[in-house]
Phi, psi and omega in degrees: 000130183264157173260130180254122178272168176302320181296314179298320177298318180296322178295315181297317181294316178303314179298316182295315180292325178297323180290344178259005177092005179269127182258095173235141177279166177298324180296318177302313181295319177301320179295320178295314178301313180296320178297318177301312179299316179298317180294318177298314180300314179296319179296317179295321178297333178273000178089008179279159170257136180252120180246126177240104183305144181064015176226300181166182180232144177243132175209156178274132176251132177281134177253128178289156174294148179206171178258127179246183178234143175275117182303331180281339179219075188298345178279352184256126175283142178234115178290134177247116185290159175296150176212000000 
C-alpha cells in the first residue's frame, strides 16, 4: 500500500484533467487542494461537521479526561485532560 502526498495527488489530478482537455497547472491544483483542506479545518474549528457525499464525514470528537501511564515509568499514573 502506497502513501499519496498532496504533490502526488496534484500530479494525478493534473494528468486526469489534462486528458479531458482542462489546462490547470500542478500549482493551481495544489492551491485548490490546500484551500479545500483549509476550509475543512476552519469549519471543524467552528464546531461544524463537514460531509462530502460518496467520500466521508469529518467531525470533531470530544475526548474525556482519563488516566494514562508513562511508558518509561509504568507504575506512575499520568492524568490526561479532556480535549
